[in-house]
C-alpha positions in Angstrom: 146.9 142.1 272.7 143.3 143.3 272.9 141.8 143.8 276.3 138.1 142.7 277.1 137.5 145.4 279.5 138.7 148.1 277.3 136.7 147.0 274.4 133.7 146.7 276.6 134.0 150.3 277.9 134.7 151.6 274.4 131.5 149.8 273.2 129.4 151.3 276.0 130.7 155.0 275.9 132.0 155.5 272.4 130.2 152.8 270.5 128.1 154.9 268.4 131.3 156.3 266.7 132.7 152.7 266.3 135.6 153.0 268.7 135.3 149.6 269.8 135.3 148.2 266.3 138.6 150.1 265.4 140.1 148.7 268.8 139.0 145.2 267.9 140.5 145.5 264.3 137.3 145.7 262.5 138.1 148.8 260.4 135.3 148.5 257.9 132.5 148.0 260.4 134.1 150.9 262.4 134.0 153.3 259.6 130.4 152.3 259.0 129.5 153.1 262.5 131.2 156.4 262.2 129.4 157.3 259.1 126.2 156.6 260.5 126.8 158.0 263.9 124.3 160.8 263.4 121.6 158.2 263.5 120.8 156.2 266.7 121.3 152.9 265.0 125.0 152.4 265.7 124.4 153.5 269.4 121.8 150.9 269.9 123.9 148.2 268.3 126.9 149.2 270.3 124.9 149.1 273.6 124.0 145.5 272.8 127.5 144.7 271.7 128.9 146.1 275.1 126.4 143.8 277.0 127.7 140.7 274.7 131.3 141.7 275.4 130.6 141.9 279.2 129.3 138.5 279.4 131.7 136.9 277.0 134.1 134.6 278.5 137.8 135.6 278.6 138.8 132.5 276.6 136.2 133.0 274.1 137.3 136.7 273.8 140.9 135.6 273.3 140.0 133.1 270.7 137.8 135.6 268.8 140.1 138.7 268.9 143.6 137.6 270.0 144.0 134.5 268.2 146.7 136.2 266.1 149.0 136.9 269.0 148.3 133.6 270.4 149.2 131.9 267.2 152.5 133.9 267.1 153.5 132.8 270.5 152.7 129.1 269.7 154.8 129.4 266.5 157.7 130.9 268.5 157.5 128.0 270.9 157.5 125.4 268.3 160.3 127.3 266.4 162.5 127.4 269.6 162.0 123.7 270.0 162.2 122.5 266.3 165.2 124.7 265.1 168.1 124.6 267.7 170.5 125.6 265.0 169.3 129.4 265.5 171.3 131.2 268.1 170.0 131.8 271.4 170.4 135.5 270.9 168.0 135.5 267.9 165.5 133.4 269.7 165.6 135.9 272.7 165.1 138.8 270.4 162.0 136.9 269.0 160.8 136.1 272.4 161.3 139.9 273.5 159.3 141.0 270.3 156.5 139.0 271.4 156.6 140.2 275.0 156.7 143.8 273.9 153.7 143.3 271.6 151.8 141.8 274.5 151.4 138.4 273.0 152.9 136.7 276.0 152.7 137.5 279.7 155.5 138.6 282.0 155.3 135.1 283.6 155.4 133.3 280.2 158.4 135.5 279.0 160.3 134.7 282.2 159.7 130.9 281.8 160.6 130.8 278.1 163.6 133.0 278.6 164.7 130.6 281.4 164.2 127.7 279.3 166.2 129.2 276.3 169.2 130.0 278.5 169.2 126.8 280.2 
């Protein structure tokens, strides 16, 4: 799961090389920034993007850059509810995989794990 603070710092300090774009999964744009890093253009753009990332709300950032992880978490929750025929061990493995990938927090992991075991 992407972190807003990390993206902001990357944009501010290494933005002219496109580091924040690579971090946020925008590989093509990151390559363009890197190819044109010898000009001042990517640096100026990255400076303004760092400001935009700084003032962006956490919810808006998550919807924009972490929606894939949130979708996976929601699919797992609905799958756990709609398909009780899958063994609890398999559901726990799926839940642990989401936790390791950072798609769900420690609290969500503990709550869903307790729900599955009960």
